[in-house]
Structure formats: C-alpha cells, structure tokens
C-alpha positions as CSV (number, residue, x, y, z in Angstrom):
1,M,-9.1,2.8,18.1
2,K,-6.6,4.4,15.8
3,S,-3.1,4.4,17.3
4,R,-2.1,7.9,18.4
5,C,1.5,7.0,17.8
6,A,0.8,6.5,14.1
7,L,1.1,9.4,11.8
8,P,-2.0,10.3,9.7
9,L,0.0,9.8,6.5
10,L,-0.6,6.3,5.4
11,L,-3.6,4.7,7.0
12,P,-3.4,1.0,7.5
13,F,-5.9,0.0,4.9
14,A,-5.0,2.5,2.2
15,F,-3.4,2.0,-1.2
16,A,-5.3,2.7,-4.4
17,A,-7.9,-0.1,-4.5
18,A,-6.3,-1.6,-1.3
19,L,-5.9,1.8,0.3
20,S,-8.8,3.6,1.9
21,G,-7.7,6.2,4.2
22,H,-2.6,8.3,5.1
23,S,21.5,1.6,7.2
24,R,23.7,1.8,8.8
25,Q,24.8,-1.5,10.5
26,G,25.0,-1.1,14.2
27,R,28.5,-1.7,15.7
28,E,29.4,-4.0,18.5
29,T,29.0,-2.6,22.0
30,K,32.3,-2.6,23.8
31,E,31.9,-1.9,27.5
32,P,29.2,-2.6,30.0
33,A,27.3,0.2,31.7
34,A,29.0,1.9,34.7
35,K,27.4,2.7,38.0
36,E,25.6,5.9,38.7
37,G,27.6,9.1,38.3
38,K,30.2,7.5,36.0
39,E,30.4,7.4,32.2
40,A,29.7,4.2,30.3
41,K,30.7,3.6,26.7
42,V,28.1,1.8,24.6
43,S,29.4,1.1,21.2
44,S,32.0,3.8,21.4
45,V,29.4,6.5,22.3
46,K,29.6,7.8,25.9
47,V,26.4,7.9,27.9
48,L,25.7,8.4,31.6
49,S,24.2,5.3,33.3
50,C,22.3,4.4,36.4
51,E,23.2,1.1,38.1
52,A,22.7,-1.9,35.8
53,F,19.0,-2.7,35.8
54,D,19.4,-6.4,36.5
55,R,21.4,-5.5,39.7
56,F,18.4,-3.4,40.8
57,L,15.6,-5.8,39.8
58,E,16.5,-8.8,42.0
59,P,16.8,-7.0,45.3
60,A,13.8,-4.8,44.5
61,N,11.6,-7.9,44.0
62,A,12.9,-9.5,47.1
63,A,13.0,-6.5,49.5
64,G,10.5,-5.6,52.1
65,E,8.3,-2.5,51.9
66,P,10.6,0.3,53.2
67,A,13.7,-1.0,51.4
68,K,11.8,-1.7,48.2
69,R,10.4,1.8,48.1
70,A,13.9,3.3,48.7
71,L,15.3,1.2,45.8
72,V,12.6,2.4,43.5
73,D,13.0,6.0,44.6
74,D,16.7,5.8,43.8
75,L,16.2,4.3,40.4
76,V,13.5,6.7,39.3
77,S,15.6,9.6,40.6
78,C,18.5,8.6,38.5
79,A,16.2,7.9,35.5
80,G,14.7,11.3,35.9
81,R,18.1,12.9,35.6
82,L,19.2,10.9,32.6
83,G,16.0,10.4,30.8
84,T,14.4,7.1,29.9
85,P,14.6,4.5,28.5
86,L,17.8,3.7,30.3
87,L,20.4,2.3,27.9
88,E,22.7,-0.6,28.5
89,R,24.9,-3.0,26.6
90,G,22.9,-5.5,24.5
91,T,23.3,-9.3,24.4
92,K,24.6,-9.3,20.8
93,P,26.9,-7.2,18.7
94,G,25.1,-4.2,17.2
95,L,22.3,-4.2,19.8
96,G,21.7,-2.1,22.8
97,R,19.4,-2.6,25.7
98,A,16.6,-0.1,26.4
99,I,14.8,-0.2,29.8
100,F,11.4,1.6,29.7
101,L,10.1,2.7,33.1
102,Y,6.7,4.1,34.1
103,R,5.8,5.1,37.6
104,G,2.3,6.1,38.5
105,P,-1.2,5.0,39.5
106,A,-2.1,2.4,36.9
107,S,-3.3,-1.2,36.8
108,K,-1.9,-1.8,33.3
109,V,0.8,-0.1,31.2
110,M,1.3,-0.9,27.5
111,L,4.0,0.2,25.1
112,S,2.8,1.4,21.6
113,G,5.2,2.7,19.0
114,D,7.4,1.9,16.0
115,M,8.7,-1.2,17.8
116,T,5.2,-2.6,18.3
117,G,3.6,-1.9,14.9
118,L,2.1,1.2,16.3
119,R,-0.3,-0.9,18.4
120,P,-0.3,-1.3,22.3
121,T,0.8,-4.9,22.2
122,E,3.7,-5.1,24.8
123,A,2.9,-4.9,28.5
124,L,5.2,-3.3,31.1
125,T,5.8,-5.6,34.1
126,P,4.8,-4.2,37.5
127,I,7.1,-4.6,40.5
128,A,4.9,-6.0,43.2
129,G,4.2,-3.6,46.1
130,T,5.2,-0.5,44.1
131,D,3.8,1.7,41.4
132,L,6.8,1.1,39.1
133,F,6.4,-0.8,35.8
134,Y,9.3,-1.8,33.4
135,L,9.9,-3.3,30.0
136,V,13.3,-4.4,28.6
137,R,13.8,-4.4,24.8
138,E,16.9,-4.5,22.6
139,F,17.3,-2.3,19.5
140,E,20.1,-1.6,17.0
141,T,22.6,0.8,18.5
142,D,21.8,3.5,15.9
143,A,18.0,3.1,16.1
144,R,15.5,6.0,16.7
145,L,11.9,5.1,17.5
146,D,8.7,6.9,18.5
147,Y,6.5,5.5,21.3
148,K,3.8,6.3,23.8
149,F,2.5,4.5,26.9
150,V,-1.1,3.4,27.1
151,L,-2.6,3.4,30.6
152,N,-5.4,1.1,31.5
153,D,-6.3,0.5,27.8
154,K,-7.5,4.1,27.3
155,D,-5.0,6.9,28.2
156,W,-2.2,7.5,25.7
157,V,0.6,9.5,27.4
158,L,4.1,10.5,26.8
159,D,6.9,8.9,28.9
160,P,7.1,11.2,31.9
161,L,10.7,10.3,32.5
162,N,11.8,11.0,28.9
163,P,12.3,14.7,27.8
164,R,12.9,13.7,24.2
165,T,9.9,14.0,21.9
166,M,9.2,13.9,18.2
167,V,6.5,15.8,16.4
168,S,3.8,13.9,14.6
169,G,0.4,14.5,13.0
170,F,-1.3,13.5,16.3
171,G,1.0,15.7,18.5
172,P,4.3,14.7,20.0
173,N,5.5,11.2,20.8
174,S,8.3,10.1,23.1
175,N,11.5,9.3,21.3
176,V,14.1,6.5,21.8
177,E,17.5,7.5,20.6
178,M,20.0,4.7,20.9
179,P,23.7,5.7,21.6
180,E,24.9,5.7,18.0
181,Y,22.0,7.5,16.5
182,V,23.1,10.9,15.0
183,R,20.6,13.7,15.0
184,P,20.3,15.6,11.7
185,A,21.9,19.0,12.5
186,E,20.6,20.5,9.3
187,V,17.0,20.4,10.6
188,E,17.7,23.0,13.3
189,Y,17.6,26.7,12.6
190,D,21.1,28.2,12.3
191,A,21.1,31.9,12.9
192,R,24.7,32.1,11.6
193,I,23.8,31.4,7.9
194,P,21.7,33.1,5.3
195,H,18.1,32.0,5.1
196,G,15.6,31.8,2.3
197,T,12.1,33.4,2.3
198,L,8.7,31.9,2.3
199,E,5.7,33.2,0.5
200,D,2.1,32.0,-0.4
201,F,1.1,30.8,-3.8
202,T,-2.6,30.3,-4.6
203,F,-3.2,27.3,-6.9
204,T,-6.6,27.1,-8.5
205,S,-7.1,23.9,-10.5
206,K,-9.7,23.7,-13.3
207,I,-9.1,19.9,-13.5
208,L,-9.8,19.4,-9.8
209,N,-12.2,22.3,-9.4
210,N,-10.6,23.5,-6.2
211,T,-8.2,26.0,-4.7
212,R,-5.3,25.6,-2.2
213,V,-2.5,27.7,-0.9
214,A,1.0,26.4,-1.4
215,R,4.1,27.7,0.3
216,V,7.1,28.6,-1.8
217,Y,10.7,28.7,-0.5
218,L,13.0,31.1,-2.4
219,P,16.7,30.8,-1.7
220,P,18.7,33.6,-0.2
221,S,20.1,34.6,-3.6
222,Y,16.8,34.8,-5.4
223,A,16.0,38.5,-5.0
224,Q,19.5,39.7,-6.0
225,S,19.9,37.3,-8.9
226,E,18.5,36.9,-12.4
227,A,19.4,33.2,-12.4
228,R,17.0,30.4,-13.0
229,Y,16.6,27.7,-10.4
230,R,15.9,24.0,-10.0
231,T,12.6,23.3,-8.2
232,L,11.5,20.7,-5.6
233,Y,7.7,20.0,-5.5
234,V,6.7,18.6,-2.1
235,H,3.5,16.7,-1.2
236,D,2.1,17.2,2.3
237,G,4.0,20.5,1.9
238,T,2.7,22.1,5.1
239,D,3.8,19.0,7.2
240,Y,7.2,19.0,5.6
241,L,7.5,22.7,6.5
242,N,6.2,22.3,10.1
243,F,7.4,18.9,11.1
244,A,10.5,18.3,8.9
245,K,11.7,21.9,8.8
246,I,12.5,21.4,5.1
247,N,13.4,25.1,4.8
248,N,16.1,24.8,7.4
249,V,17.5,21.7,5.6
250,V,17.7,23.5,2.3
251,D,19.2,26.6,3.9
252,S,22.0,24.4,5.3
253,L,22.7,22.5,2.1
254,I,22.9,25.7,0.1
255,H,25.1,27.4,2.6
256,K,27.5,24.4,2.6
257,K,27.4,24.4,-1.2
258,E,26.3,20.8,-1.1
259,I,23.5,21.7,-3.6
260,P,22.9,24.7,-5.8
261,P,20.2,27.2,-4.7
262,I,16.8,25.7,-5.4
263,L,13.1,26.7,-5.1
264,V,10.8,24.5,-3.0
265,V,7.0,24.4,-3.7
266,M,5.2,22.9,-0.7
267,V,1.7,21.8,-1.7
268,P,-0.9,20.7,0.9
269,P,-3.6,18.2,0.0
270,I,-7.3,18.9,0.1
271,N,-8.6,15.4,0.2
272,R,-5.4,13.5,0.9
273,E,-6.5,9.8,0.6
274,Q,-8.4,10.6,-2.6
275,E,-5.7,12.7,-4.2
276,Y,-2.7,10.7,-3.3
277,G,-4.1,7.2,-4.0
278,N,-2.6,7.1,-7.6
279,N,-5.3,9.6,-8.7
280,P,-4.7,10.4,-12.5
281,E,-6.7,13.6,-12.3
282,F,-4.6,14.9,-9.4
283,A,-1.4,13.9,-11.2
284,R,-2.5,15.7,-14.3
285,A,-3.4,18.9,-12.4
286,F,-0.1,18.8,-10.6
287,A,2.0,18.3,-13.7
288,T,0.1,20.3,-16.3
289,E,-1.5,23.1,-14.2
290,L,0.6,23.7,-11.1
291,V,4.1,23.4,-12.8
292,P,3.4,25.8,-15.6
293,M,2.0,28.3,-13.1
294,I,5.1,28.1,-11.0
295,D,7.3,28.4,-14.1
296,Q,5.4,31.5,-15.1
297,R,5.6,33.1,-11.7
298,Y,9.2,32.3,-10.8
299,R,12.5,32.0,-12.5
300,T,12.8,28.2,-12.8
301,Q,14.7,25.8,-15.0
302,A,12.4,24.0,-17.4
303,A,14.3,20.7,-17.9
304,P,12.8,17.6,-16.3
305,S,16.2,17.0,-14.7
306,S,15.8,20.3,-12.9
307,R,12.6,19.3,-11.2
308,A,12.0,16.8,-8.4
309,T,8.9,15.6,-6.5
310,L,9.1,14.4,-2.9
311,G,6.6,12.8,-0.6
312,A,6.3,10.6,2.5
313,S,4.0,7.6,3.0
314,L,1.0,8.1,0.8
315,G,2.7,11.2,-0.5
316,G,5.6,9.0,-1.7
317,L,3.1,6.8,-3.6
318,I,1.8,9.8,-5.5
319,A,5.3,11.1,-6.1
320,V,6.2,7.8,-7.8
321,F,3.0,7.8,-9.8
322,I,3.5,11.4,-11.0
323,G,7.0,10.7,-12.0
324,Q,6.0,7.5,-13.9
325,N,3.3,9.3,-15.8
326,Y,5.0,12.7,-16.4
327,P,8.7,12.0,-17.0
328,Q,8.6,14.9,-19.4
329,V,7.9,17.2,-16.4
330,F,9.7,15.5,-13.5
331,G,13.1,13.8,-13.8
332,N,13.6,13.1,-10.1
333,V,11.4,11.3,-7.6
334,A,11.9,10.9,-3.9
335,G,9.7,8.6,-1.9
336,Q,10.0,8.2,1.9
337,S,8.3,5.2,3.4
338,S,6.2,5.2,0.2
339,G,2.8,3.5,0.2
340,F,3.9,0.2,-1.3
341,F,3.0,-2.9,0.7
342,A,4.2,-6.5,0.3
343,E,1.0,-7.3,-1.6
344,T,1.0,-4.2,-3.8
345,S,1.0,-4.9,-7.5
346,L,3.9,-3.4,-9.4
347,E,2.9,-4.7,-12.8
348,S,2.2,-1.3,-14.4
349,L,5.8,-0.3,-13.7
350,R,7.2,-3.7,-14.6
351,N,5.5,-3.7,-18.0
352,A,6.2,-0.1,-18.8
353,P,9.3,0.8,-20.8
354,K,12.1,2.3,-18.9
355,I,11.9,6.1,-18.8
356,N,14.4,8.9,-17.8
357,L,13.8,9.0,-14.1
358,V,16.1,9.2,-11.1
359,F,14.8,7.7,-7.8
360,H,15.6,8.2,-4.1
361,L,13.8,5.8,-1.7
362,D,14.2,5.5,2.0
363,V,12.3,3.3,4.5
364,G,12.6,2.1,8.1
365,T,13.3,-1.4,9.1
366,Y,10.6,-1.0,11.8
367,E,8.0,-0.6,9.1
368,A,7.7,-4.3,8.4
369,N,4.7,-4.3,10.8
370,F,2.9,-1.0,10.0
371,H,-0.5,-1.5,11.5
372,G,-0.2,-5.2,10.6
373,R,1.1,-4.6,7.0
374,N,4.6,-4.8,5.6
375,L,5.6,-1.5,4.2
376,L,9.3,-2.4,4.4
377,E,8.9,-5.4,2.1
378,G,6.8,-3.3,-0.4
379,N,9.6,-0.8,-0.7
380,R,12.2,-3.5,-1.1
381,R,10.2,-5.0,-3.9
382,L,10.0,-1.5,-5.6
383,R,13.8,-1.2,-5.1
384,D,14.4,-4.6,-6.7
385,L,12.2,-3.8,-9.7
386,L,13.9,-0.4,-10.3
387,R,17.3,-2.1,-10.1
388,E,16.2,-4.8,-12.5
389,K,15.1,-2.1,-15.0
390,N,18.5,-0.3,-14.5
391,Y,17.1,2.9,-13.1
392,R,19.4,5.2,-11.3
393,L,18.5,4.7,-7.7
394,Q,19.6,5.7,-4.2
395,Y,18.0,3.4,-1.6
396,K,18.4,3.7,2.2
397,E,17.1,1.6,5.0
398,V,17.4,2.9,8.5
399,H,16.6,1.5,12.0
400,E,13.6,3.8,12.4
401,G,9.8,3.7,11.9
402,H,7.0,5.6,10.1
403,S,7.9,9.0,11.5
404,W,8.9,12.6,10.6
405,G,12.0,11.9,12.7
406,S,13.1,9.6,10.0
407,W,11.9,11.5,6.9
408,R,13.4,14.8,7.9
409,A,16.8,13.2,8.3
410,R,16.8,11.9,4.8
411,I,15.7,15.0,2.8
412,A,19.3,16.1,2.5
413,D,20.3,12.6,1.1
414,A,17.7,12.9,-1.6
415,L,18.7,16.4,-2.6
416,R,22.4,15.7,-2.7
417,F,21.7,12.6,-4.8
418,F,19.6,14.6,-7.4
419,W,21.6,17.8,-7.5
420,G,24.7,17.5,-5.3
421,T,27.7,19.7,-6.1
422,L,30.1,17.7,-4.0
423,P,31.2,14.0,-4.4
424,M,28.7,11.7,-2.7
425,K,29.6,10.0,0.5
426,Y,28.3,6.5,1.2
C-alpha cells in the first residue's frame, strides 16, 4: 500500500531510468517541563505543559481500574487542551521529547510519517486495561514533521488530539512543530498589503502535442507600469499555488522590498512522471515554446539572469535538467528535495563544462529514508559537485521531511538569493 503520508511528488522508485512513478542547529534545552497550568521553557521557547509523562506512566501502569482510568482521563484532557504530541525536554542538547498519544478502540496503532520513512514502522505502546496508546520520540528542537496514525494495519487517520495539520497531495497530515520551529509568516494571506493578480495562460505545445492551462501571477504594479519584469517558472505550478501559497509569499517579499516585482508562471504537468523524469522533449518545449510565448504575451526581461525555474521533488529534478540544458534561457535554478538519490549518477553534470547558472537547493534531514531511499545523500552529492565546479550555490538543510510544509518555507530563501534587493542574512 502506498503511504498516505507521502506526497505524490517523487514516488519511491522514480528517477529517469531508476524512477518510475512523484539548518539550523537546535539549541540546548534549558528548563524541564512544568506541571499542568504553568509555563515551561523548552530551549528558550515558552510552551504550556501537562505533568511530565514519566511521572504519569509509572502510576498509570501500576494503578487499579478506577484510578488508572482517572489518570488517563486527566492526561488526555490536558493533551486535548494543549494539542499533541506533548513536548518535554530532551535527553541531549538540541533535542526535545515528543509524546504521541492515541485514545480509541484499536488493537494496534502505528506511527507513519517523515520520522519513519513515510511507512508505518513504529508501534505505539498500549497501557494495559485502557484504550490509551503512547510513543515517545526525540527530535531536534526546531523540527517540523508530518505524520498519521495507522489503526489495525488499515485505517490511516489524523491525530485526534492534534489540531495542527499540513496540506499534502493526499489530503492533510498531522503536524509536529517542535518548540523552536518558526512558521513562515509570508505564506499567510495579509490583507494589509497590496496583492498581485492571477490569470490563466493556455499553453499548446507542438513538440509535446498537448495543451495545458498555466496560472500567471502579475505583481501589484504590473497594470500601472510599463516596466519589464523578471520571471519565475514553477513546475507543479498548481500545487505551489494551492499548497505552498506561492502568490502570498511573492506578495510579501515585494511589499517588504526584499525582491523586485516579478512574474510567476505556474505550470501543471500532464503526465508528471514522464515529463519530469529528465525528459529532453519536455525540457525543449518548456524552454523553446513556453518561454517565448510568455515573453510575447507579457512584459518580461529576456536575460537568462532574469529567469528562474523552481520545482520540488521530481519537479526539482526537471528544473536542474532544464537549467543544465538551456542556460541561455534560464540563469537560476531552485530545487527543493530534488529527485537525486544516493545512487543517482551525476556524471553528465560532472563531465559537462561549467555554465552560467546559479543554484538554490534545499532538503530535509528526514529525507535520508524516503520510502527506503536516501534523498538527503543524493542532494548532498549534488551540492558537493556544484561546489567542486565552483557554481554559485545556496544550500539549506532543515529538520523536516518531504513536505509542502518545508518547501513553502524555503521559497523566499530562493527568491532572495536570486534577486534579493537587501543584504542576505545567514
């Protein structure tokens, strides 16, 4: 069964011939959790806490029926108010403890998510004589991870005690946010600032013999200006619009004058695995048909340095491929959790002469086991090769997984790196 926590972006056995199918260092925690109703500081970030879980567990296991039920009721009531997993101080600097809880009629409860390789491999422990299950894990204090529970080997459910969710291609997942994780504010719609407009653009390709409808973002100044604009071309464009809220991100960056006004062309795939698997015909259509059509329809800047292409997962793979093969069209390439595995051959890039490209790459440290394959190592190998060849590169690793929650938070990093108007902050 395909994991419903996984996003349908980079399927586990996909990558060209091998593909067939889509940090910050944590700081030391400083104070232990407080009792219910008080504030506890975990790594300098204040959170409310229930009673320390270990102080609950021993008496709960030893108690008789009425007392045991009362203890469980109290814990679940507190967890319901605060949201799970419950967070406590970790055993090592830079780590925090996360206690997952599930209460309900089940004989078996498994955890599946970024922390398990998107497979239901970790069992929650039942407390005898109750319907409560628990699992204790430790994560970096700035980690953010998607997960679901799997009940009785068949039912994939959200965590009923956790109100935080993250969108995905298979619907929402529950979402762990460790205390030092910072949510990307630019993703949220801000009614106080000017907003760009969205319109449809029909792209008919003679090379591919098909038609698709892209979405084009025009900055707030476009209609009142005669200026020409830089352009970002986005693979999986509909998903970047719906899941990553890329229009909100660009609105925010423009308003803060962190980047100049830009156009964004959001292009959906028709046959994703075929098109994005280093397909030379798709790359040719993208660079030699779509780009000239956009340039003809809109006021764009024609220099390669004024164009960028962005993609996540398999979309990151095709973004790199297009940049490598059409540097006269695209001068900037952004790949997020791009489809490079530990075993992926990089010889074509290694043997090619250096070209005028700028790269942004980001990847999650929890992608070392992506459906059993090492996406983290593949992206590190790509990073090392680009550095060896002296490409201009921004590379970021974060304590997250293969998720829109991670990718949407790094769009601003890529755009500031390519076209930032303010000094970079590292």
